[in-house]
N, C-alpha and C positions, 0 to 999 in steps of 0.2 A: 507636201514633201516627198521624195522619192523612198521608196519603199526599203527596207534594208534589205539584204543580202542573204541566206541561207548559207551557212558555210559547213556544216556538217550534217552529213544523211546517208542513208546505208547507197553504199555503191560508189562515195562519191570518192575521187582519184586524186592524190596529193604530191607534190614535190615538197617533202621535208629536208630541213637541215637545221642541223645543231651545232654548236662554236662550243669551243672551250674560254672556259672564262679567264678573261683579260687574253684571248688569242691563247692562253697553254694549250702543251700537247694533251688529247684526252686518250690517247691511245702509246705507251711508250713502250712495248714489243711485243709479240706474235702472240704473248701469251693475253695480254687485254684484248687484243684485236680477235681472239675465238670467243671470249667472255663475250663479249659485246655482241656476236653472230650465237652465241648460245644464247643470250638471253632477248635478241630479238626472236629469234624461233619461240621461244614460250610466250614472248609475248601474243604475235600472230596466233598462236593457238587460240590463247585465251581470248582475243579480242576479234576475232575475224578477220584480221587481217594479211589482204596479198600482196607479194613484193616482186616488183617488175623490173626494177633494177636499186643496184645501192652502189660506193663506192667510200669506202673510210680511207680519209686523207691522215697528216698528222695531230692536226686540232680541228677537224670537226667531222661531220659525215655527210654521206646524201643521200635518200631514200624515194621512190618512186612507189608510193604507197596506196593499195585501196583498199575502202572500210566496208566488209560487208554489210556490218553493224550501224556502221554511221557513229564509231567510238573513240575517234582521231588524240580525244584530249586524253582520254583515260587509258589508254594505250602508250603514246608518249610518255604520258607521265609516270608509268610503271616502267618503261623503258629506261628513262634518263636514271628515274630515281632509281632502282635495283642498281644501274650500271656505278652510278656514283658511291654508293655504299661498298659497292666491290672496289672500285678504286682506290677509293679512301683507304679502308683497309688494307689491302693490300699495300700502297705504297706510302701507307702511316701520314695519311696528310689530313688535315679536317679542311671544312668550309667548302662554297661551290666550286663542283668540276664543269659546271657548262656554264655558260653565258647569259642568263635569263633563261625566258621561253625557247624554247625550239622557233621557227620560221616556218608556217603551211601555205602553200600555196594550190588555191583550187585548179585543178584540171582540168579542163575538157578530153576526156579517154582518146577517141578517135580522130581527133586532129592533132594532138602535141607528143599523146605517150610514147612513141618510137624518136621523134626526135627527143625530147628530155632524157630515152635512155641512152640514147647515145652521146650527148650533154656529159650527163653524168659519169660513165664508163671513161669519156675522155679527160676528166679533171686530171691526171697523174700526168698525162703527158702536158693538158696546159702548164700545168705545176713546173714542167722539166725533170720531173720525180723518172720519169721513163722516155724509152723511144717511140714504145707502140703499145698500143693497152691489153695484152697479153702479155707485160712483161710485171703487171700489176697485179700480186695474189688476193689482192684484198678489195675485190669487187665483182659484180657478177659476169661481167664479160666473160670470161674465159667459163662460166658456168653454161653460157647460150653459145659463144662460136667452138667450143671444143667438146667433146664426149664428157666432160668434167662433171661429174654426176652435180645435180641441184638438190638442194636441200628442198624441203616439202612445202616450207615457206614463199619457195620463191618460185613461178610460174612463166619457167623461157617459152611455153607451147607457143603461147598466148604473141609472142613477139615474133617467133619463129615465122607461125602464120600467118605473118604481114607481108613474110618475101615471097620464099615460093614453096614447093613440094614437090620431090621427099626433103627430107630433110638435111640432108648432107649439103642439097642444093640451098636450102635455107638459109645454114650456117654459112657460108660462101658469101651468101647474097648480103647476108647480114654483116658479116665482114666488111663489106668493101661498101656499106652503108655506113658503117662508123668510123674508119677511114677517110670517107670523104666530107666527113665533118669536121677535121681538124682545120684550125684556122677560120672557121665558120662563126658570125657571130652567135650571142647565145639565142634561143628560145626566149629565155626569159626577159630579154628587151622588149617584149609586148605583152608584158602580165600589166592587169587593169590595176591600179592603183594599189601596185604592192601586194593584192592578195588573188587575184582569178587572171587564170591563162586560157582562153577563149574564143570563141566568136563572139559576136553581138549578140547573136540568137541566144546562144548559152548563157552569158549575161542575165538576158531579159528573162530569161526561164529562173533563173535563181532569186529573183528580185519577187519575194513573197511578206505574208504580212507578220508583223515584230512576232505576233505570239508563236509561230514555230522556227523564230530565229534562234540559233544556238552558237553564240560566238565563244566558246570555251575554245581555248588552246589560241584565239588568237590574239598577236603580241600587241601592245599600247601603239607600236608606232604603224602597227597593220588597222588599228581599228581609227586611229588620225588621219589614216589615209583615206578610210573610208565615209568619216563621217562629216557634215557640213564645219564650215568655219566657223566659230562663235561669234562673229558679226551675219555670217547667213541666217543662222538662228535667230539672232535678235531683229534680222529683218526683216524673215519671212514670214514668222510667226506673230499673233495677234496684240500680247502681253509679255510685258520683262518676265513674271514667273513661269510663263508657259515655256517661253522662250527655253530658261533656265533649266528646267526640267527635263526637257526635251535634249540639251546638252549632256547634261548628266545621264538621262537613259541611253546614250549614242556609247558610253562605255571610253569614250576617247578622251574625256577631259573630268579632273579632279574636280572638287569640290572647290577648292580653293582658287585653283584656275578661273573656275566660270565668277565667282566674287570678283577676283581682280578683273574680267573683263568689264563686268555690267557693274562695278563701281559700288558693291553692297561689302555687308560683313559678310563675314561666313554663316552665322546665325541665321542671318536674312533668308542667302542662296540653301542654306539647308533646310529651316521652316517653308520655302519655295517648292523645293524638289518634295520634300514629305508628303504635301500636300495633293500632289500631281502623279505619285507614282503606288 
């Protein structure tokens, strides 16, 4: 069987999105937006995150973030958790602010960072909220293109270094690069199994033994796309109990789903899994 993929490690780069529960707004005004940025800055300091691009929309946000310590899941729980508490308290609400887990796609830095940074800051243009990205105050675009000071957690220098020097030439080249992306297809269309954006070699390098796999923060939808189908587990493994255990180990299926597929009781499936895990 194919080895699983290592999804969290020091230096990993991710495109992260998180959406409001039932598509509800997660930012009601500029005060909310400022608080989210403040919370993001605190999380970046605590968990060694470096942000290359961000954009706050109405009911979701985008981040292009590198995890120097490989702790994406912990940092994202902190970000969404603290902001949710603030949002509910301020607006006198209860319940979930965000729709389940955030979505994270692991990205090959040197191949896709610039394209994704462009894609992120063009979100308000694609949504017809503004005509040009500099008109949107709540993204990283103006920090990168203009002299607007960037917060310490936002690395605009790496991005500008990919265009030209001195900086005023780099900024203009960056602006032209971003505007040239209007109307282009999303780079995310090349995402592998809803999880990874990179070359074949990059994906192969991520295939590691299961004991070093860290799937924290991976949504059930993403896990399902990575795992084999239940039919494949049944066909490729030597016996039924081993197949059920390996399917459960993938974290893509519940015991109920496994029991139903293999035509056994929940108790039988549970015993098979416990024996082999």
